[in-house]
Each structure stands twice: as C-alpha cells, then as structure tokens.
N, C-alpha and C positions, 0 to 999 in steps of 0.2 A: 334977736337970735333966731335963725331959721332952723326949723326942725324938719329933717328930711323924711320922706315916706319910709325909707329904710329904718330910721330910728323909731318911728311910730310902729311900724310892723314888727320890729324887734321886740318891743314891749309886749305885744300881744302874742306873737308867734315864737319868740325866743331866737337864739342864734341858729343860723341855718346849718352849720356844721354839727351842732348838738342835735338838731332835728334829724339830720340825715343819719347820724349814728343810731339814735333811738329807733327811728322808723325802720332802718335796715335790720336791726336786732329783732324787732317785732315780726317783720316780714320773714326773716330767716326762720323764726320759730314756727310761723304758719306753714311755710314750705317744707319744713322738716317733719311735719306731722303726716302720718299716712292718710288722714282724712282729707288732706289738701287735694289729692288726686281725684276725689269723688265730687269736687265742687265744679259748678259750671264756670265759664269765663266771667260771667256777670258776678257771681258770688265771690270769685277770687279778686276781681277788680274792686268790688265794694269793700272787702276786708282790707285790701292793701291801701285803699284811700282812707279807711278808718284808722289804719296804723299811722298814717301820716298825721291825721288829726290828733290822735292820741299823743304822738310825739310833740306836737305843738302845745297840747295841754300841759304836758310834763315840763317842757322847756320854756314855755311862755306863761301867759296869763290864763290860769285854769278857770277864771271867772269871765272869760270872753265868750259871750253867748254863741257867736258864730261857729266856734269849734264844735259845740254840742249840737247845734242845729244841723251842721253838715253831717255829723255822725248819724243823726236821726234820719237825714235825707238819704244817705247811702244805704242805711238799713231798710228804708222804705222801698228804694229802688230794687234791692234784692228780693224783698218780701213780695213785691208786686209781680215778680217774674217766677215765683215758685209755683 
C-alpha cells in the first residue's frame, strides 16, 4: 500500500481546512489588538507564521519537533531585528 506525502503530512500537520480555521482565528485576534499597529512588518510576519505553526500543533502532531523548531526560529528572526 502506497502512503502519499499528503497522508504523511496530514498526520504531522493535521487537516488543512482545520489549520486554516485555527490560524485565521489566531491571526484575527492578533490584528484586533491595538498593540498590532505598533509592530514592525518583521514582527507581524513572525507572529503570523507562528500562528500557522500553532494551528499545526493543535490540529496535527504536537510532538512533531519541526513545529516547535520553526516557532523558535521565527522568534529568533524577530529578536535579532529588535
């Protein structure tokens, strides 16, 4: 039996529609906060990318190290530019 890349990715990342719903909910909360307007584009982008990773953690495999590594990487990118 052939296992598709999509099946493998689905186990670690979860369903794409679920991910999209979760990520957009998180991003909406970010954008709705008055502090959002004080952020640089880099900070906004890093937070939005983290939101996507958080959605993958919630919808998929929370023990998949890449999710956590990516969040750490985005935080470092923002920190290095402060």
